[in-house]
C-alpha positions as CSV (number, residue, x, y, z in Angstrom):
1,M,-173.6,19.0,-61.3
2,F,-170.1,20.1,-62.1
3,Y,-167.8,18.9,-65.0
4,G,-165.1,20.3,-67.1
5,K,-163.5,19.4,-70.3
6,D,-159.9,20.6,-69.1
7,E,-157.8,17.5,-69.2
8,K,-156.4,18.8,-65.3
9,I,-160.4,18.2,-64.3
10,S,-160.0,15.0,-62.5
11,A,-163.5,14.2,-61.6
12,L,-167.2,14.1,-63.2
13,I,-169.1,15.3,-59.8
14,I,-172.9,15.0,-59.5
15,V,-174.4,16.8,-56.3
16,K,-178.2,15.3,-55.8
17,K,-178.1,16.0,-51.8
18,K,-176.2,19.7,-51.2
19,I,-174.1,19.7,-48.5
20,L,-173.5,23.0,-46.4
21,G,-170.1,24.6,-47.1
22,L,-169.4,21.8,-49.4
23,S,-167.3,23.9,-52.8
24,L,-167.7,21.8,-56.3
25,V,-164.4,23.0,-56.5
26,S,-162.6,22.4,-53.3
27,L,-163.8,19.1,-53.7
28,E,-162.8,18.5,-57.0
29,R,-159.7,19.5,-56.6
30,F,-159.2,17.3,-53.0
31,I,-160.3,14.5,-55.5
32,L,-157.3,15.7,-57.8
33,R,-154.8,15.9,-54.5
34,A,-156.2,12.4,-53.3
35,R,-156.0,10.8,-56.6
36,K,-152.0,12.2,-56.8
37,A,-151.2,10.6,-53.4
38,T,-152.6,7.4,-54.0
39,R,-151.2,7.0,-57.5
40,L,-154.5,6.4,-58.7
41,L,-154.8,6.9,-62.6
42,G,-157.7,8.2,-64.6
43,K,-160.8,10.1,-63.7
44,V,-163.1,9.3,-60.4
45,N,-167.0,10.2,-60.9
46,L,-168.3,11.0,-57.7
47,L,-172.0,11.0,-56.5
48,L,-173.0,12.6,-53.4
49,T,-176.8,11.1,-52.9
50,G,-179.0,10.4,-50.1
51,N,-180.0,7.4,-48.2
52,A,-182.6,6.4,-50.4
53,E,-180.5,6.0,-53.3
54,M,-177.4,4.2,-51.3
55,R,-180.0,1.8,-49.9
56,A,-180.7,1.3,-53.3
57,L,-176.9,0.9,-54.8
58,N,-176.1,-1.2,-51.9
59,R,-179.1,-4.2,-52.1
60,Q,-178.2,-3.9,-55.6
61,F,-174.9,-4.4,-55.6
62,R,-173.8,-5.8,-51.7
63,R,-177.0,-7.4,-51.5
64,K,-177.4,-5.5,-47.7
65,D,-181.1,-3.7,-47.6
66,K,-179.6,-0.6,-45.9
67,P,-177.7,2.9,-46.6
68,T,-173.6,2.9,-46.4
69,D,-171.5,6.0,-46.1
70,V,-169.5,5.3,-49.0
71,L,-169.3,2.8,-52.4
72,S,-166.7,2.4,-54.9
73,F,-167.3,0.9,-57.8
74,P,-163.6,0.4,-60.0
75,T,-163.4,0.4,-63.8
76,D,-160.9,-0.4,-66.1
77,F,-161.5,2.1,-69.1
78,K,-159.0,3.3,-71.3
79,R,-158.9,5.5,-73.6
80,D,-156.0,5.9,-76.2
81,G,-154.0,2.9,-74.2
82,R,-154.4,5.4,-71.2
83,H,-156.9,5.2,-67.6
84,A,-159.9,7.1,-68.5
85,I,-161.8,6.1,-65.3
86,A,-160.5,4.9,-62.5
87,G,-163.9,4.5,-61.1
88,E,-166.9,5.5,-59.3
89,I,-168.1,6.8,-55.9
90,A,-171.0,6.7,-54.1
91,I,-171.5,9.0,-51.2
92,S,-174.7,9.2,-48.2
93,A,-174.6,13.2,-47.6
94,D,-177.3,12.1,-44.5
95,I,-174.7,9.9,-43.1
96,A,-171.6,12.0,-43.7
97,C,-174.1,14.8,-41.8
98,E,-174.5,12.3,-38.9
99,N,-170.7,10.9,-38.7
100,A,-169.7,15.3,-38.9
101,G,-171.9,16.0,-36.0
102,R,-170.6,12.4,-34.6
103,F,-167.3,12.9,-34.7
104,G,-167.2,17.0,-34.1
105,H,-166.2,18.2,-38.0
106,S,-168.0,20.1,-40.5
107,T,-170.2,17.8,-42.9
108,A,-167.7,19.0,-46.2
109,I,-164.8,17.3,-44.3
110,E,-167.0,14.2,-43.5
111,V,-167.8,14.2,-47.5
112,K,-163.8,14.8,-47.9
113,I,-162.9,11.2,-45.4
114,L,-165.2,9.0,-47.3
115,A,-164.1,10.2,-50.9
116,L,-160.1,9.6,-49.3
117,H,-161.9,6.3,-48.8
118,G,-163.9,5.4,-51.5
119,I,-160.3,6.4,-53.7
120,L,-158.1,4.0,-52.0
121,H,-160.9,1.3,-52.3
122,L,-160.5,2.3,-56.7
123,A,-156.8,1.8,-56.3
124,G,-157.0,-1.5,-55.3
125,F,-156.6,-1.2,-51.2
126,D,-159.6,-3.4,-49.4
127,H,-159.2,-3.3,-45.7
128,E,-161.3,-6.2,-44.8
129,S,-158.8,-8.8,-46.1
130,D,-155.1,-6.5,-46.5
131,N,-154.3,-7.1,-42.6
132,G,-153.8,-2.7,-42.1
133,Q,-152.0,-1.9,-45.0
134,M,-155.3,0.3,-46.3
135,A,-155.5,1.5,-42.6
136,R,-151.9,2.3,-42.7
137,K,-152.4,4.3,-45.6
138,E,-155.5,6.1,-45.6
139,S,-153.6,7.3,-41.9
140,A,-150.9,8.5,-43.5
141,L,-152.9,10.0,-46.5
142,R,-155.3,11.8,-44.1
143,R,-152.3,13.5,-42.3
144,R,-150.8,14.6,-45.7
145,L,-153.6,16.0,-46.8
146,G,-155.1,17.5,-43.5
147,L,-158.0,15.3,-42.8
148,P,-159.2,13.8,-39.1
149,S,-159.4,10.7,-38.4
150,S,-159.5,8.1,-41.1
151,L,-163.0,5.8,-41.7
152,T,-160.6,2.7,-41.0
153,E,-159.0,4.2,-37.9
154,R,-162.9,5.0,-36.5
155,G,-163.7,1.6,-37.1
156,A,-160.7,0.2,-35.1
157,S,-161.7,2.5,-32.0
158,K,-165.1,1.5,-32.2
159,R,-164.5,-2.5,-32.0
160,Q,-162.5,-1.9,-29.1
161,Q,-165.8,0.0,-27.4
162,P,-168.6,-2.3,-28.2
163,A,-171.3,0.2,-27.1
164,A,-171.0,2.2,-30.6
165,P,-172.4,1.5,-33.9
166,K,-170.0,0.1,-36.3
167,P,-170.5,1.6,-39.9
168,S,-170.3,0.4,-42.8
169,F,-167.4,0.4,-45.1
170,R,-166.9,-2.4,-47.7
171,S,-166.8,-1.3,-51.9
172,P,-168.5,-4.1,-54.0
173,G,-165.1,-4.6,-55.9
174,R,-161.3,-4.1,-55.9
175,R,-158.5,-3.7,-58.0
176,R,-155.0,-2.7,-57.9
177,T,-153.7,-0.2,-60.1
178,A,-150.3,0.1,-61.3
């Protein structure tokens, strides 16, 4: 687990399943950069876990009895009138590892792709109902943050190629922040 008391720390990161080559410091810095790029107010808590726990979370919050790659849980927790916590993100290390192999990049990069996707959901974007707004934002941000193709782009290309399985991208809630 990684946590800092300094106000510059942008995330509480809990690692239940380690990823080879993933530095907690670089992940925390990435979350800070992604938060700033999306203008998301408040800190982000991130859980990196396995498929069993992701399946339980997905079943509890989305009524889907299967593991998923990323879940986002927006909050509106304020302290002293300021946004203290923007929300929480859960990521499956198992699915991140599978996706990394399939798309030809490291698992550490895949975790960052999933984290960006989750942060966009915390910022109020919803690719299932926004007519491509989230996809455009995610595409621009992944280029700006030095990441390969985004989840929404992968989803669009997979819809055009029916033989490939379609991963789940939904979050249990949505909220737009100012």
